[in-house]
PQR file of N, CA, C, O and H, with PARSE charges and radii, in Angstrom:
ATOM      1  N   MET A   1     -63.381 100.966-213.076 -0.4000 1.5000
ATOM      2  CA  MET A   1     -62.871  99.792-212.369 -0.0000 2.0000
ATOM      3  C   MET A   1     -63.950  98.705-212.377  0.5500 1.7000
ATOM      4  O   MET A   1     -65.146  98.986-212.305 -0.5500 1.4000
ATOM      5  N   ASN A   2     -63.510  97.519-212.461 -0.4000 1.5000
ATOM      6  CA  ASN A   2     -64.386  96.368-212.478 -0.0000 2.0000
ATOM      7  C   ASN A   2     -65.251  96.329-211.202  0.5500 1.7000
ATOM      8  O   ASN A   2     -64.754  96.543-210.096 -0.5500 1.4000
ATOM      9  H   ASN A   2     -62.538  97.290-212.519  0.4000 1.0000
ATOM     10  N   GLU A   3     -66.538  96.055-211.379 -0.4000 1.5000
ATOM     11  CA  GLU A   3     -67.452  96.003-210.224 -0.0000 2.0000
ATOM     12  C   GLU A   3     -67.071  94.895-209.248  0.5500 1.7000
ATOM     13  O   GLU A   3     -67.224  95.048-208.036 -0.5500 1.4000
ATOM     14  H   GLU A   3     -66.942  95.881-212.277  0.4000 1.0000
ATOM     15  N   GLU A   4     -66.578  93.786-209.776 -0.4000 1.5000
ATOM     16  CA  GLU A   4     -66.173  92.672-208.916 -0.0000 2.0000
ATOM     17  C   GLU A   4     -65.014  93.095-208.015  0.5500 1.7000
ATOM     18  O   GLU A   4     -64.970  92.727-206.841 -0.5500 1.4000
ATOM     19  H   GLU A   4     -66.453  93.662-210.761  0.4000 1.0000
ATOM     20  N   ILE A   5     -64.090  93.858-208.558 -0.4000 1.5000
ATOM     21  CA  ILE A   5     -62.954  94.343-207.766 -0.0000 2.0000
ATOM     22  C   ILE A   5     -63.419  95.342-206.719  0.5500 1.7000
ATOM     23  O   ILE A   5     -62.954  95.304-205.579 -0.5500 1.4000
ATOM     24  H   ILE A   5     -64.126  94.157-209.511  0.4000 1.0000
ATOM     25  N   LYS A   6     -64.321  96.225-207.086 -0.4000 1.5000
ATOM     26  CA  LYS A   6     -64.859  97.194-206.120 -0.0000 2.0000
ATOM     27  C   LYS A   6     -65.541  96.493-204.954  0.5500 1.7000
ATOM     28  O   LYS A   6     -65.352  96.862-203.795 -0.5500 1.4000
ATOM     29  H   LYS A   6     -64.698  96.256-208.012  0.4000 1.0000
ATOM     30  N   LEU A   7     -66.336  95.478-205.274 -0.4000 1.5000
ATOM     31  CA  LEU A   7     -67.029  94.726-204.227 -0.0000 2.0000
ATOM     32  C   LEU A   7     -66.029  94.020-203.326  0.5500 1.7000
ATOM     33  O   LEU A   7     -66.186  93.996-202.105 -0.5500 1.4000
ATOM     34  H   LEU A   7     -66.490  95.178-206.215  0.4000 1.0000
ATOM     35  N   LEU A   8     -65.014  93.452-203.930 -0.4000 1.5000
ATOM     36  CA  LEU A   8     -63.986  92.757-203.159 -0.0000 2.0000
ATOM     37  C   LEU A   8     -63.224  93.730-202.259  0.5500 1.7000
ATOM     38  O   LEU A   8     -62.905  93.392-201.120 -0.5500 1.4000
ATOM     39  H   LEU A   8     -64.886  93.471-204.922  0.4000 1.0000
ATOM     40  N   GLU A   9     -62.933  94.915-202.748 -0.4000 1.5000
ATOM     41  CA  GLU A   9     -62.269  95.934-201.927 -0.0000 2.0000
ATOM     42  C   GLU A   9     -63.108  96.283-200.712  0.5500 1.7000
ATOM     43  O   GLU A   9     -62.580  96.455-199.613 -0.5500 1.4000
ATOM     44  H   GLU A   9     -63.192  95.189-203.674  0.4000 1.0000
ATOM     45  N   LYS A  10     -64.416  96.387-200.909 -0.4000 1.5000
ATOM     46  CA  LYS A  10     -65.329  96.696-199.802 -0.0000 2.0000
ATOM     47  C   LYS A  10     -65.331  95.553-198.778  0.5500 1.7000
ATOM     48  O   LYS A  10     -65.288  95.794-197.571 -0.5500 1.4000
ATOM     49  H   LYS A  10     -64.844  96.247-201.802  0.4000 1.0000
ATOM     50  N   ARG A  11     -65.380  94.321-199.263 -0.4000 1.5000
ATOM     51  CA  ARG A  11     -65.373  93.164-198.369 -0.0000 2.0000
ATOM     52  C   ARG A  11     -64.054  93.074-197.602  0.5500 1.7000
ATOM     53  O   ARG A  11     -64.046  92.713-196.425 -0.5500 1.4000
ATOM     54  H   ARG A  11     -65.416  94.125-200.243  0.4000 1.0000
ATOM     55  N   ILE A  12     -62.952  93.397-198.256 -0.4000 1.5000
ATOM     56  CA  ILE A  12     -61.642  93.388-197.597 -0.0000 2.0000
ATOM     57  C   ILE A  12     -61.605  94.418-196.478  0.5500 1.7000
ATOM     58  O   ILE A  12     -61.146  94.123-195.374 -0.5500 1.4000
ATOM     59  H   ILE A  12     -62.959  93.690-199.212  0.4000 1.0000
ATOM     60  N   GLU A  13     -62.079  95.608-196.756 -0.4000 1.5000
ATOM     61  CA  GLU A  13     -62.083  96.666-195.739 -0.0000 2.0000
ATOM     62  C   GLU A  13     -62.965  96.275-194.550  0.5500 1.7000
ATOM     63  O   GLU A  13     -62.587  96.493-193.399 -0.5500 1.4000
ATOM     64  H   GLU A  13     -62.452  95.847-197.652  0.4000 1.0000
ATOM     65  N   GLU A  14     -64.138  95.698-194.825 -0.4000 1.5000
ATOM     66  CA  GLU A  14     -65.035  95.269-193.750 -0.0000 2.0000
ATOM     67  C   GLU A  14     -64.387  94.166-192.911  0.5500 1.7000
ATOM     68  O   GLU A  14     -64.463  94.188-191.683 -0.5500 1.4000
ATOM     69  H   GLU A  14     -64.446  95.520-195.760  0.4000 1.0000
ATOM     70  N   LYS A  15     -63.750  93.202-193.578 -0.4000 1.5000
ATOM     71  CA  LYS A  15     -63.108  92.088-192.867 -0.0000 2.0000
ATOM     72  C   LYS A  15     -61.930  92.588-192.046  0.5500 1.7000
ATOM     73  O   LYS A  15     -61.702  92.119-190.931 -0.5500 1.4000
ATOM     74  H   LYS A  15     -63.687  93.184-194.576  0.4000 1.0000
ATOM     75  N   ARG A  16     -61.184  93.539-192.593 -0.4000 1.5000
ATOM     76  CA  ARG A  16     -60.050  94.119-191.859 -0.0000 2.0000
ATOM     77  C   ARG A  16     -60.545  94.807-190.587  0.5500 1.7000
ATOM     78  O   ARG A  16     -59.965  94.634-189.516 -0.5500 1.4000
ATOM     79  H   ARG A  16     -61.369  93.920-193.498  0.4000 1.0000
ATOM     80  N   ASN A  17     -61.607  95.579-190.709 -0.4000 1.5000
ATOM     81  CA  ASN A  17     -62.171  96.264-189.535 -0.0000 2.0000
ATOM     82  C   ASN A  17     -62.690  95.265-188.501  0.5500 1.7000
ATOM     83  O   ASN A  17     -62.522  95.459-187.298 -0.5500 1.4000
ATOM     84  H   ASN A  17     -62.079  95.720-191.579  0.4000 1.0000
ATOM     85  N   GLU A  18     -63.318  94.202-188.983 -0.4000 1.5000
ATOM     86  CA  GLU A  18     -63.816  93.155-188.086 -0.0000 2.0000
ATOM     87  C   GLU A  18     -62.649  92.507-187.333  0.5500 1.7000
ATOM     88  O   GLU A  18     -62.733  92.272-186.128 -0.5500 1.4000
ATOM     89  H   GLU A  18     -63.455  94.044-189.961  0.4000 1.0000
ATOM     90  N   MET A  19     -61.570  92.223-188.049 -0.4000 1.5000
ATOM     91  CA  MET A  19     -60.412  91.586-187.429 -0.0000 2.0000
ATOM     92  C   MET A  19     -59.802  92.492-186.357  0.5500 1.7000
ATOM     93  O   MET A  19     -59.460  92.023-185.271 -0.5500 1.4000
ATOM     94  H   MET A  19     -61.502  92.413-189.029  0.4000 1.0000
ATOM     95  N   ILE A  20     -59.669  93.765-186.653 -0.4000 1.5000
ATOM     96  CA  ILE A  20     -59.101  94.707-185.692 -0.0000 2.0000
ATOM     97  C   ILE A  20     -59.969  94.781-184.439  0.5500 1.7000
ATOM     98  O   ILE A  20     -59.454  94.801-183.321 -0.5500 1.4000
ATOM     99  H   ILE A  20     -59.947  94.146-187.535  0.4000 1.0000
ATOM    100  N   CYS A  21     -61.262  94.819-184.626 -0.4000 1.5000
ATOM    101  CA  CYS A  21     -62.194  94.894-183.494 -0.0000 2.0000
ATOM    102  C   CYS A  21     -62.097  93.642-182.619  0.5500 1.7000
ATOM    103  O   CYS A  21     -61.966  93.742-181.399 -0.5500 1.4000
ATOM    104  H   CYS A  21     -61.681  94.803-185.534  0.4000 1.0000
ATOM    105  N   ILE A  22     -62.160  92.480-183.240 -0.4000 1.5000
ATOM    106  CA  ILE A  22     -62.096  91.222-182.486 -0.0000 2.0000
ATOM    107  C   ILE A  22     -60.742  91.072-181.807  0.5500 1.7000
ATOM    108  O   ILE A  22     -60.667  90.665-180.647 -0.5500 1.4000
ATOM    109  H   ILE A  22     -62.266  92.399-184.231  0.4000 1.0000
ATOM    110  N   ALA A  23     -59.670  91.399-182.528 -0.4000 1.5000
ATOM    111  CA  ALA A  23     -58.324  91.264-181.961 -0.0000 2.0000
ATOM    112  C   ALA A  23     -58.129  92.178-180.762  0.5500 1.7000
ATOM    113  O   ALA A  23     -57.468  91.798-179.795 -0.5500 1.4000
ATOM    114  H   ALA A  23     -59.731  91.729-183.469  0.4000 1.0000
ATOM    115  N   SER A  24     -58.699  93.384-180.812 -0.4000 1.5000
ATOM    116  CA  SER A  24     -58.543  94.297-179.681 -0.0000 2.0000
ATOM    117  C   SER A  24     -59.363  93.846-178.478  0.5500 1.7000
ATOM    118  O   SER A  24     -59.007  94.143-177.337 -0.5500 1.4000
ATOM    119  H   SER A  24     -59.235  93.693-181.598  0.4000 1.0000
ATOM    120  N   GLU A  25     -60.467  93.125-178.728 -0.4000 1.5000
ATOM    121  CA  GLU A  25     -61.300  92.622-177.634 -0.0000 2.0000
ATOM    122  C   GLU A  25     -60.773  91.310-177.053  0.5500 1.7000
ATOM    123  O   GLU A  25     -60.739  91.124-175.837 -0.5500 1.4000
ATOM    124  H   GLU A  25     -60.755  92.884-179.654  0.4000 1.0000
ATOM    125  N   LYS A  26     -60.360  90.396-177.954 -0.4000 1.5000
ATOM    126  CA  LYS A  26     -60.041  89.038-177.515 -0.0000 2.0000
ATOM    127  C   LYS A  26     -58.577  88.654-177.663  0.5500 1.7000
ATOM    128  O   LYS A  26     -58.161  87.580-177.230 -0.5500 1.4000
ATOM    129  H   LYS A  26     -60.387  90.547-178.942  0.4000 1.0000
ATOM    130  N   GLY A  27     -57.796  89.542-178.278 -0.4000 1.5000
ATOM    131  CA  GLY A  27     -56.375  89.253-178.487 -0.0000 2.0000
ATOM    132  C   GLY A  27     -56.117  88.774-179.905  0.5500 1.7000
ATOM    133  O   GLY A  27     -56.962  88.137-180.534 -0.5500 1.4000
ATOM    134  H   GLY A  27     -58.133  90.415-178.630  0.4000 1.0000
ATOM    135  N   TYR A  28     -54.928  89.097-180.389 -0.4000 1.5000
ATOM    136  CA  TYR A  28     -54.581  88.771-181.769 -0.0000 2.0000
ATOM    137  C   TYR A  28     -54.403  87.276-182.003  0.5500 1.7000
ATOM    138  O   TYR A  28     -54.469  86.821-183.144 -0.5500 1.4000
ATOM    139  H   TYR A  28     -54.241  89.614-179.878  0.4000 1.0000
ATOM    140  N   THR A  29     -54.180  86.514-180.951 -0.4000 1.5000
ATOM    141  CA  THR A  29     -53.989  85.076-181.122 -0.0000 2.0000
ATOM    142  C   THR A  29     -55.233  84.270-180.754  0.5500 1.7000
ATOM    143  O   THR A  29     -55.184  83.041-180.713 -0.5500 1.4000
ATOM    144  H   THR A  29     -54.127  86.885-180.024  0.4000 1.0000
ATOM    145  N   SER A  30     -56.349  84.953-180.488 -0.4000 1.5000
ATOM    146  CA  SER A  30     -57.581  84.230-180.193 -0.0000 2.0000
ATOM    147  C   SER A  30     -58.027  83.466-181.434  0.5500 1.7000
ATOM    148  O   SER A  30     -57.727  83.866-182.559 -0.5500 1.4000
ATOM    149  H   SER A  30     -56.389  85.952-180.522  0.4000 1.0000
ATOM    150  N   GLN A  31     -58.741  82.371-181.226 -0.4000 1.5000
ATOM    151  CA  GLN A  31     -59.210  81.556-182.354 -0.0000 2.0000
ATOM    152  C   GLN A  31     -60.027  82.383-183.336  0.5500 1.7000
ATOM    153  O   GLN A  31     -59.873  82.245-184.550 -0.5500 1.4000
ATOM    154  H   GLN A  31     -58.984  82.045-180.312  0.4000 1.0000
ATOM    155  N   GLU A  32     -60.884  83.230-182.818 -0.4000 1.5000
ATOM    156  CA  GLU A  32     -61.743  84.033-183.681 -0.0000 2.0000
ATOM    157  C   GLU A  32     -60.934  85.031-184.512  0.5500 1.7000
ATOM    158  O   GLU A  32     -61.195  85.206-185.703 -0.5500 1.4000
ATOM    159  H   GLU A  32     -61.010  83.341-181.832  0.4000 1.0000
ATOM    160  N   ALA A  33     -59.960  85.680-183.889 -0.4000 1.5000
ATOM    161  CA  ALA A  33     -59.113  86.634-184.625 -0.0000 2.0000
ATOM    162  C   ALA A  33     -58.305  85.923-185.705  0.5500 1.7000
ATOM    163  O   ALA A  33     -58.152  86.443-186.810 -0.5500 1.4000
ATOM    164  H   ALA A  33     -59.748  85.538-182.922  0.4000 1.0000
ATOM    165  N   VAL A  34     -57.789  84.738-185.391 -0.4000 1.5000
ATOM    166  CA  VAL A  34     -57.020  83.973-186.373 -0.0000 2.0000
ATOM    167  C   VAL A  34     -57.918  83.547-187.529  0.5500 1.7000
ATOM    168  O   VAL A  34     -57.514  83.626-188.689 -0.5500 1.4000
ATOM    169  H   VAL A  34     -57.913  84.316-184.493  0.4000 1.0000
ATOM    170  N   ARG A  35     -59.132  83.097-187.220 -0.4000 1.5000
ATOM    171  CA  ARG A  35     -60.076  82.682-188.262 -0.0000 2.0000
ATOM    172  C   ARG A  35     -60.395  83.847-189.194  0.5500 1.7000
ATOM    173  O   ARG A  35     -60.398  83.685-190.414 -0.5500 1.4000
ATOM    174  H   ARG A  35     -59.460  83.034-186.278  0.4000 1.0000
ATOM    175  N   ILE A  36     -60.662  85.010-188.629 -0.4000 1.5000
ATOM    176  CA  ILE A  36     -60.980  86.190-189.430 -0.0000 2.0000
ATOM    177  C   ILE A  36     -59.764  86.613-190.252  0.5500 1.7000
ATOM    178  O   ILE A  36     -59.905  87.025-191.404 -0.5500 1.4000
ATOM    179  H   ILE A  36     -60.660  85.141-187.637  0.4000 1.0000
ATOM    180  N   SER A  37     -58.584  86.513-189.669 -0.4000 1.5000
ATOM    181  CA  SER A  37     -57.356  86.833-190.396 -0.0000 2.0000
ATOM    182  C   SER A  37     -57.187  85.913-191.605  0.5500 1.7000
ATOM    183  O   SER A  37     -56.776  86.362-192.676 -0.5500 1.4000
ATOM    184  H   SER A  37     -58.470  86.178-188.733  0.4000 1.0000
ATOM    185  N   GLN A  38     -57.501  84.643-191.437 -0.4000 1.5000
ATOM    186  CA  GLN A  38     -57.421  83.701-192.547 -0.0000 2.0000
ATOM    187  C   GLN A  38     -58.439  84.026-193.635  0.5500 1.7000
ATOM    188  O   GLN A  38     -58.143  83.900-194.823 -0.5500 1.4000
ATOM    189  H   GLN A  38     -57.836  84.279-190.568  0.4000 1.0000
ATOM    190  N   GLU A  39     -59.634  84.441-193.231 -0.4000 1.5000
ATOM    191  CA  GLU A  39     -60.650  84.865-194.205 -0.0000 2.0000
ATOM    192  C   GLU A  39     -60.159  86.091-194.970  0.5500 1.7000
ATOM    193  O   GLU A  39     -60.347  86.192-196.183 -0.5500 1.4000
ATOM    194  H   GLU A  39     -59.874  84.543-192.266  0.4000 1.0000
ATOM    195  N   LEU A  40     -59.534  87.014-194.258 -0.4000 1.5000
ATOM    196  CA  LEU A  40     -58.976  88.210-194.897 -0.0000 2.0000
ATOM    197  C   LEU A  40     -57.882  87.821-195.888  0.5500 1.7000
ATOM    198  O   LEU A  40     -57.810  88.373-196.986 -0.5500 1.4000
ATOM    199  H   LEU A  40     -59.382  86.932-193.273  0.4000 1.0000
ATOM    200  N   ASP A  41     -57.042  86.884-195.506 -0.4000 1.5000
ATOM    201  CA  ASP A  41     -55.997  86.402-196.420 -0.0000 2.0000
ATOM    202  C   ASP A  41     -56.607  85.859-197.709  0.5500 1.7000
ATOM    203  O   ASP A  41     -56.113  86.143-198.800 -0.5500 1.4000
ATOM    204  H   ASP A  41     -57.101  86.435-194.614  0.4000 1.0000
ATOM    205  N   ARG A  42     -57.671  85.082-197.585 -0.4000 1.5000
ATOM    206  CA  ARG A  42     -58.326  84.524-198.776 -0.0000 2.0000
ATOM    207  C   ARG A  42     -58.874  85.632-199.672  0.5500 1.7000
ATOM    208  O   ARG A  42     -58.745  85.577-200.895 -0.5500 1.4000
ATOM    209  H   ARG A  42     -58.072  84.850-196.699  0.4000 1.0000
ATOM    210  N   LEU A  43     -59.487  86.640-199.049 -0.4000 1.5000
ATOM    211  CA  LEU A  43     -60.013  87.767-199.829 -0.0000 2.0000
ATOM    212  C   LEU A  43     -58.890  88.522-200.532  0.5500 1.7000
ATOM    213  O   LEU A  43     -59.032  88.912-201.691 -0.5500 1.4000
ATOM    214  H   LEU A  43     -59.592  86.686-198.056  0.4000 1.0000
ATOM    215  N   LEU A  44     -57.785  88.726-199.839 -0.4000 1.5000
ATOM    216  CA  LEU A  44     -56.652  89.435-200.438 -0.0000 2.0000
ATOM    217  C   LEU A  44     -56.043  88.636-201.586  0.5500 1.7000
ATOM    218  O   LEU A  44     -55.660  89.213-202.604 -0.5500 1.4000
ATOM    219  H   LEU A  44     -57.670  88.409-198.898  0.4000 1.0000
ATOM    220  N   ASN A  45     -55.951  87.322-201.436 -0.4000 1.5000
ATOM    221  CA  ASN A  45     -55.439  86.486-202.523 -0.0000 2.0000
ATOM    222  C   ASN A  45     -56.360  86.547-203.735  0.5500 1.7000
ATOM    223  O   ASN A  45     -55.896  86.625-204.872 -0.5500 1.4000
ATOM    224  H   ASN A  45     -56.263  86.854-200.609  0.4000 1.0000
ATOM    225  N   GLU A  46     -57.659  86.510-203.489 -0.4000 1.5000
ATOM    226  CA  GLU A  46     -58.634  86.622-204.576 -0.0000 2.0000
ATOM    227  C   GLU A  46     -58.496  87.978-205.277  0.5500 1.7000
ATOM    228  O   GLU A  46     -58.543  88.057-206.505 -0.5500 1.4000
ATOM    229  H   GLU A  46     -58.036  86.446-202.566  0.4000 1.0000
ATOM    230  N   TYR A  47     -58.328  89.023-204.499 -0.4000 1.5000
ATOM    231  CA  TYR A  47     -58.161  90.373-205.039 -0.0000 2.0000
ATOM    232  C   TYR A  47     -56.920  90.453-205.933  0.5500 1.7000
ATOM    233  O   TYR A  47     -56.982  90.984-207.042 -0.5500 1.4000
ATOM    234  H   TYR A  47     -58.290  88.959-203.502  0.4000 1.0000
ATOM    235  N   LEU A  48     -55.812  89.931-205.453 -0.4000 1.5000
ATOM    236  CA  LEU A  48     -54.568  89.973-206.226 -0.0000 2.0000
ATOM    237  C   LEU A  48     -54.696  89.174-207.520  0.5500 1.7000
ATOM    238  O   LEU A  48     -54.164  89.574-208.556 -0.5500 1.4000
ATOM    239  H   LEU A  48     -55.761  89.500-204.552  0.4000 1.0000
ATOM    240  N   THR A  49     -55.392  88.058-207.462 -0.4000 1.5000
ATOM    241  CA  THR A  49     -55.617  87.253-208.657 -0.0000 2.0000
ATOM    242  C   THR A  49     -56.425  88.038-209.694  0.5500 1.7000
ATOM    243  O   THR A  49     -56.106  88.024-210.883 -0.5500 1.4000
ATOM    244  H   THR A  49     -55.824  87.732-206.621  0.4000 1.0000
ATOM    245  N   LEU A  50     -57.464  88.717-209.233 -0.4000 1.5000
ATOM    246  CA  LEU A  50     -58.288  89.516-210.156 -0.0000 2.0000
ATOM    247  C   LEU A  50     -57.510  90.685-210.741  0.5500 1.7000
ATOM    248  O   LEU A  50     -57.677  91.015-211.915 -0.5500 1.4000
ATOM    249  H   LEU A  50     -57.723  88.729-208.267  0.4000 1.0000
ATOM    250  N   LYS A  51     -56.669  91.308-209.943 -0.4000 1.5000
ATOM    251  CA  LYS A  51     -55.906  92.463-210.408 -0.0000 2.0000
ATOM    252  C   LYS A  51     -54.868  92.072-211.467  0.5500 1.7000
ATOM    253  O   LYS A  51     -54.486  92.898-212.296 -0.5500 1.4000
ATOM    254  H   LYS A  51     -56.533  91.039-208.989  0.4000 1.0000
ATOM    255  N   LYS A  52     -54.415  90.823-211.441 -0.4000 1.5000
ATOM    256  CA  LYS A  52     -53.397  90.380-212.401 -0.0000 2.0000
ATOM    257  C   LYS A  52     -53.990  90.122-213.783  0.5500 1.7000
ATOM    258  O   LYS A  52     -53.246  90.058-214.762 -0.5500 1.4000
ATOM    259  H   LYS A  52     -54.725  90.151-210.768  0.4000 1.0000
ATOM    260  N   ARG A  53     -55.284  89.974-213.884 -0.4000 1.5000
ATOM    261  CA  ARG A  53     -55.925  89.696-215.178 -0.0000 2.0000
ATOM    262  C   ARG A  53     -55.783  90.848-216.135  0.5500 1.7000
ATOM    263  O   ARG A  53     -56.265  90.775-217.265 -0.5500 1.4000
ATOM    264  H   ARG A  53     -55.888  90.026-213.089  0.4000 1.0000
TER
END
């Protein structure tokens, strides 16, 4: 598997865990949880783009 994809998978998992932690502490609609969710969305879009190549 491509190293770039592996790294991205790791970053996605870390961001997902961060989002779950923040959301459970501050709520899913808190500004911080929404910001992290948006960052996760960007990582997932990047991942899907790489996988289509």
